[in-house]
KOLFIBA-267490 format. One line per field, with one value per residue: residue in three letters; x, y, z of N, C-alpha, C in turn. Coordinates in steps of 0.001 Angstrom, whole numbers. Layout:
N
resn = [ALA;...]
n.px = [X;...]
n.py = [Y;...]
n.pz = [Z;...]
ca.px = [X;...]
ca.py = [Y;...]
ca.pz = [Z;...]
c.px = [X;...]
c.py = [Y;...]
c.pz = [Z;...]
//
This chain:
101
resn = [UNK;UNK;UNK;UNK;UNK;UNK;UNK;UNK;UNK;UNK;UNK;UNK;UNK;UNK;UNK;UNK;UNK;UNK;UNK;UNK;UNK;UNK;UNK;UNK;UNK;UNK;UNK;UNK;UNK;UNK;UNK;UNK;UNK;UNK;UNK;UNK;UNK;UNK;UNK;UNK;UNK;UNK;UNK;UNK;UNK;UNK;UNK;UNK;UNK;UNK;UNK;UNK;UNK;UNK;UNK;UNK;UNK;UNK;UNK;UNK;UNK;UNK;UNK;UNK;UNK;UNK;UNK;UNK;UNK;UNK;UNK;UNK;UNK;UNK;UNK;UNK;UNK;UNK;UNK;UNK;UNK;UNK;UNK;UNK;UNK;UNK;UNK;UNK;UNK;UNK;UNK;UNK;UNK;UNK;UNK;UNK;UNK;UNK;UNK;UNK;UNK]
n.px = [17831;15011;14696;15829;14025;11541;12288;12773;10194;8541;9983;9907;7405;7760;9676;8239;6137;7544;8381;5900;5039;7002;6340;3785;4449;6016;4297;1399;-1059;-1556;-2913;-5451;-6153;-6210;-8380;-10440;-10345;-10924;-13553;-14802;-14302;-15512;-16923;-15469;-12902;-12332;-12287;-10071;-8100;-8109;-7302;-4713;-3533;-3663;-2094;-2865;-2909;-616;1555;2428;236;-540;1155;201;-909;-3644;-4340;-2391;-1980;-4454;-4593;-2218;-2612;-4922;-3856;-1891;-3497;-4954;-2859;-1977;-4288;-4569;-2275;-2903;-5066;-3771;-2068;-3947;-5016;-2786;-2462;-4884;-4503;-2322;-3523;-5381;-3601;-2397;-4575;-5081;-3093]
n.py = [114;5;-1319;536;2634;1545;1033;3592;4617;2788;1600;2399;1424;-1379;-1638;-638;-2499;-4778;-4038;-3792;-6454;-7661;-6491;-7574;-10253;-10337;-9218;-10278;-9490;-6932;-7057;-7972;-5796;-3836;-4746;-4278;-1479;-800;-1726;66;2558;2658;2664;4309;4296;1555;1290;2919;1500;-969;-72;814;-1591;-3026;-1600;599;2860;4681;2947;4526;5723;4305;5325;7719;9763;9633;7205;5038;5513;4995;2237;1217;2017;548;-2045;-2036;-1745;-4129;-5958;-5273;-5836;-8552;-9517;-8909;-10632;-13109;-12955;-12901;-15478;-17049;-16244;-17214;-19967;-20346;-19761;-21868;-24000;-23505;-23772;-26466;-27647]
n.pz = [-29582;-29421;-26950;-25161;-25463;-24492;-21867;-20940;-21067;-19664;-17617;-14909;-14164;-14206;-12203;-9986;-9896;-9183;-6610;-5305;-5475;-3881;-1404;-977;-827;1467;3359;3317;4330;3523;1148;1938;3494;1517;25;1848;2062;-586;-726;1007;-214;-2758;-6151;-8071;-7011;-7175;-9932;-10594;-9220;-10594;-13128;-12530;-11730;-14083;-15774;-17311;-15926;-13976;-11700;-9738;-8690;-6450;-4570;-3753;-1035;-370;-1322;-896;1823;3413;2940;4074;6733;7398;7069;9076;11365;11230;11535;14097;15658;15126;16327;18983;19399;19124;21330;23404;23132;23825;26489;27564;27206;28909;31369;31493;31604;34091;35768;35524;36937]
ca.px = [17055;13676;14793;16075;12794;10529;12774;12538;8759;7852;10893;9390;6273;8288;10324;7191;5438;8409;8329;4580;5048;7807;5559;2712;5073;6476;3185;194;-2208;-1789;-3928;-6737;-6423;-6581;-9751;-11340;-10365;-11642;-14970;-15295;-14138;-16505;-16745;-14403;-11645;-12134;-11918;-8680;-7275;-7999;-6485;-3311;-3048;-3566;-1072;-3329;-2683;699;1632;2658;-1059;-553;2012;-515;-1319;-5051;-4498;-1543;-2120;-5511;-4281;-1211;-3227;-5780;-2981;-1263;-4534;-5226;-1692;-2009;-5376;-4265;-1297;-3618;-5842;-2818;-1614;-5050;-5095;-1673;-2780;-5947;-3890;-1511;-4452;-5908;-2515;-2221;-5754;-5018;-2032]
ca.py = [1329;-297;-1619;1804;3421;1025;1209;4994;4869;1864;1023;2709;536;-2698;-1525;-489;-3784;-5663;-3611;-4170;-7901;-7940;-6104;-8560;-11518;-10166;-8831;-10540;-8809;-5674;-7322;-7971;-4403;-3131;-5153;-3578;-65;-748;-1892;1302;3749;2680;2283;5051;3787;232;1512;3390;370;-1909;548;801;-2971;-3504;-841;1775;3975;4499;2320;5628;6043;3685;6093;8914;9627;9265;5832;4134;5772;4199;804;905;2157;-628;-3206;-1932;-2039;-5569;-6628;-4996;-6578;-9986;-9785;-8873;-11866;-14182;-12801;-13311;-16936;-17574;-16005;-18146;-21290;-20362;-19838;-23220;-24865;-23260;-24309;-27929;-28125]
ca.pz = [-29615;-28922;-25516;-24456;-25492;-23573;-20506;-20580;-20921;-18756;-16630;-13575;-13908;-13876;-10900;-8990;-9810;-8393;-5203;-4789;-5315;-2698;-232;-790;-424;2846;4225;2519;4917;2808;137;2649;3868;285;-315;2769;1664;-1861;-421;1631;-1061;-3814;-7548;-8753;-6453;-7768;-11324;-10612;-8757;-11710;-14180;-12083;-11733;-15465;-16478;-18043;-15000;-13359;-10374;-8805;-8085;-5121;-3663;-3299;366;-238;-1813;-124;3261;4041;2846;5082;8059;7575;7249;10400;12362;11179;12106;15536;16294;15015;17382;20261;19498;19380;22705;24269;23067;24610;27897;27934;27301;30128;32489;31516;32074;35523;36436;35484;37847]
c.px = [15652;13699;14988;14787;11752;10983;12576;11068;8095;8727;10426;8267;6752;8940;9272;6418;6243;8386;6987;4500;5851;7066;4486;3259;5474;5308;1865;-1069;-2522;-2876;-5327;-7133;-6868;-8011;-10762;-11465;-11139;-13144;-15562;-15301;-15070;-16009;-15597;-13024;-11322;-11679;-10461;-7720;-7036;-7125;-5010;-2740;-2842;-2587;-1565;-3246;-1363;597;1934;1375;-1137;258;1336;-986;-2781;-5336;-3706;-1708;-3207;-5239;-3268;-1761;-4104;-4945;-2339;-2273;-4857;-4082;-1691;-3072;-5159;-3264;-1947;-4410;-4935;-2352;-2698;-5188;-3996;-1955;-3867;-5389;-3053;-2400;-5036;-4866;-2323;-3393;-5723;-3996;-2528]
c.py = [1090;-525;-346;2621;2874;1137;2643;5249;4023;1271;1227;1747;-861;-2693;-1467;-1796;-4778;-5322;-3979;-5676;-8302;-7608;-7144;-9916;-11454;-9955;-9018;-9868;-7487;-5878;-7364;-6551;-3603;-3480;-4433;-2097;106;-830;-604;2484;3797;2444;3013;4563;2421;374;1971;2287;-593;-1344;548;-612;-3501;-2694;356;3031;3677;3828;3373;6078;5491;4468;7375;8712;9210;7851;4858;4291;4945;2691;419;1029;944;-1881;-3197;-2246;-3527;-6357;-6478;-5846;-8072;-10379;-9804;-10164;-13046;-14153;-13255;-14827;-17575;-17413;-16961;-19552;-21404;-20477;-21237;-24191;-24714;-23833;-25825;-28475;-28306]
c.pz = [-29007;-27400;-24691;-24360;-24510;-22137;-20032;-20284;-19834;-17668;-15203;-13207;-13518;-12497;-9789;-8821;-8978;-6914;-4569;-4548;-4075;-1412;60;-370;1045;3803;3463;3061;4242;1750;765;3040;2649;-116;571;2395;361;-1608;154;669;-2253;-5223;-8258;-8289;-7058;-9211;-11435;-10198;-9918;-12828;-13800;-12127;-13156;-16311;-17269;-17191;-14289;-11984;-9307;-8126;-6668;-4097;-3173;-1866;538;-740;-935;1379;3913;4000;3922;6497;8355;7828;8638;11496;12399;11811;13627;16219;16196;16087;18753;20462;19782;20823;23678;24281;23905;26104;28384;28102;28565;31367;32624;32031;33581;36311;36493;36469;39206]
//
């Protein structure tokens, strides 16, 4: 009876926590992006973030477009620019190799 009751009340939270953990394991840059968004959004956002992470606010808060959207956009931009920097480094190395020949 007890197990059924807590699963009904908190099961979604455990499932969502697992999905967030999987996302961070697969794409750790999301955490850096989240830190950047938190820094820009201010104190109330930090408070809501902490409450969601500690369980006093639903993890569904992260699914709101005004919360998850900026984090994913920031993460995608960071991923894109990191890829551009890697590509530029490879091109520079190729140019140096060609110049040495």
